[in-house]
C-alpha positions as CSV (number, residue, x, y, z in Angstrom):
1,M,72.8,138.1,90.5
2,M,74.4,138.8,87.3
3,K,72.9,135.7,85.5
4,K,69.4,136.8,86.8
5,V,70.0,140.2,85.2
6,F,71.0,138.8,81.8
7,L,68.5,136.1,81.9
8,A,65.7,138.7,82.6
9,L,67.2,141.1,79.8
10,A,67.1,138.2,77.4
11,A,63.5,137.2,78.5
12,A,62.3,140.7,78.0
13,T,64.0,141.0,74.5
14,L,62.3,137.8,73.4
15,A,58.9,139.0,74.7
16,A,59.4,142.1,72.6
17,I,60.3,140.2,69.5
18,A,57.3,137.9,70.0
19,T,54.9,140.7,70.2
20,G,56.5,142.5,67.1
21,S,57.2,145.6,69.3
22,A,59.5,147.1,71.7
23,S,58.5,149.3,74.6
24,A,59.1,152.9,74.2
25,S,61.2,154.9,76.6
26,A,59.6,157.3,79.1
27,A,60.3,160.1,76.5
28,G,58.7,158.1,73.6
29,Q,61.9,158.3,71.5
30,D,62.7,154.7,71.0
31,P,61.9,153.3,67.5
32,V,59.9,150.2,66.9
33,T,62.6,147.4,65.8
34,Y,61.9,144.3,64.1
35,H,64.5,141.8,62.6
36,S,64.1,138.3,61.4
37,D,66.1,135.2,61.3
38,H,65.6,135.0,57.7
39,E,68.3,138.0,57.4
40,K,71.6,137.1,55.9
41,G,75.0,138.0,57.0
42,S,77.6,137.7,59.8
43,P,78.1,136.2,62.2
44,C,76.3,133.0,61.0
45,E,77.6,133.3,57.4
46,G,79.4,129.9,56.4
47,L,78.1,128.1,59.5
48,A,75.6,125.5,58.4
49,G,72.8,124.9,61.0
50,C,73.1,128.5,62.3
51,T,70.5,131.3,62.3
52,Y,70.8,134.8,63.8
53,V,68.7,137.7,64.6
54,Q,70.2,141.2,65.6
55,L,68.3,142.5,68.6
56,K,69.9,145.8,69.4
57,G,72.7,148.0,68.2
58,D,74.6,147.7,65.1
59,P,77.4,145.3,65.5
60,K,79.5,147.1,62.9
61,K,79.7,150.4,64.9
62,G,79.4,149.5,68.6
63,P,77.8,147.6,71.2
64,S,75.1,145.1,70.1
65,E,73.0,142.2,71.2
66,A,72.0,139.1,69.1
67,M,70.2,136.0,69.7
68,F,71.5,132.7,67.8
69,T,70.2,129.4,67.0
70,L,72.3,126.4,66.2
71,K,70.9,123.0,65.2
72,A,71.6,120.2,67.7
73,G,75.1,118.8,67.0
74,T,76.3,121.8,65.2
75,P,79.9,122.6,65.9
76,F,81.6,126.2,65.8
77,S,85.3,126.2,65.3
78,P,88.1,128.1,67.3
79,H,88.0,131.8,67.0
80,W,88.1,135.2,69.1
81,H,86.6,138.6,69.0
82,T,88.0,141.9,70.0
83,S,85.0,142.4,72.4
84,P,84.4,140.6,75.5
85,E,81.1,138.5,75.2
86,H,78.3,138.0,77.6
87,V,76.4,134.6,76.8
88,V,73.0,133.5,78.3
89,G,71.4,130.2,77.4
90,V,67.9,130.1,76.3
91,K,67.1,126.7,75.0
92,G,69.1,123.5,74.6
93,T,72.8,123.2,75.8
94,M,75.7,124.8,74.4
95,L,79.1,123.0,75.2
96,W,81.7,125.8,75.3
97,H,85.4,125.9,75.5
98,V,87.6,128.9,76.4
99,Q,91.4,128.4,75.7
100,G,93.3,128.2,78.9
101,H,90.7,126.7,80.9
102,K,90.2,122.9,81.3
103,K,86.4,123.0,82.1
104,T,83.8,122.5,79.3
105,Y,81.1,125.1,80.0
106,Q,77.6,123.7,79.6
107,V,75.6,126.7,78.9
108,G,71.9,125.8,79.1
109,A,68.6,127.6,79.9
110,G,69.4,130.5,82.5
111,D,73.2,129.9,82.5
112,Y,75.5,132.7,82.0
113,L,79.1,132.7,80.6
114,Y,81.5,135.8,80.2
115,Y,85.0,135.7,78.5
116,P,87.3,138.6,77.9
117,G,88.0,140.0,74.4
118,K,90.4,138.1,72.5
119,A,89.8,134.8,74.3
120,V,89.8,131.9,71.8
121,H,86.6,129.8,72.1
122,W,85.0,127.0,70.4
123,G,82.4,124.3,70.9
124,R,79.0,122.9,69.8
125,C,75.4,122.6,70.3
126,A,74.9,119.2,72.3
127,P,72.9,116.5,70.6
128,G,69.2,116.1,71.3
129,A,67.9,119.9,71.0
130,D,68.6,122.8,69.0
131,C,70.4,125.7,71.0
132,V,69.1,129.1,71.4
133,Y,71.5,131.6,73.1
134,Y,71.7,135.3,73.7
135,V,74.9,137.3,73.0
136,S,76.0,140.8,74.1
137,D,79.2,142.4,72.8
138,D,80.3,145.6,74.3
139,L,82.4,146.5,71.3
140,P,81.9,146.2,67.4
141,Y,81.6,142.8,66.3
142,D,84.6,141.1,64.5
143,F,85.5,137.6,64.0
144,H,89.1,136.1,63.8
145,A,89.6,132.3,63.1
146,A,92.3,130.9,65.5
């Protein structure tokens, strides 16, 4: 059930981005928001083959949502965040590892992965296709190499 909710949220967000607008709330107070993957800055800084689009929220101040793209075969090194993370696969297959778990999580289109704050994780985009995935952080974004 949770997987379907996050997949629906990611699909709705992608649709809003594709049309260049976001739907207004019933009160009409939501601003139109546009971000591009040409923007520079965390969390892709220093990771070749990564692009990033901030979807909602300010990752420096509180909860946020983002869409990432990694080129096929691109690895990401062990690290952790204070916030728990919710990940939904959109395209390609991410091979995700979480310290203390022997399983390699294959996060493909429609798959959902959650891990708690401070969980060390690492992985790579599987060869063959670029990976696109949605991430929701409950707390401000930070990055700590492990």
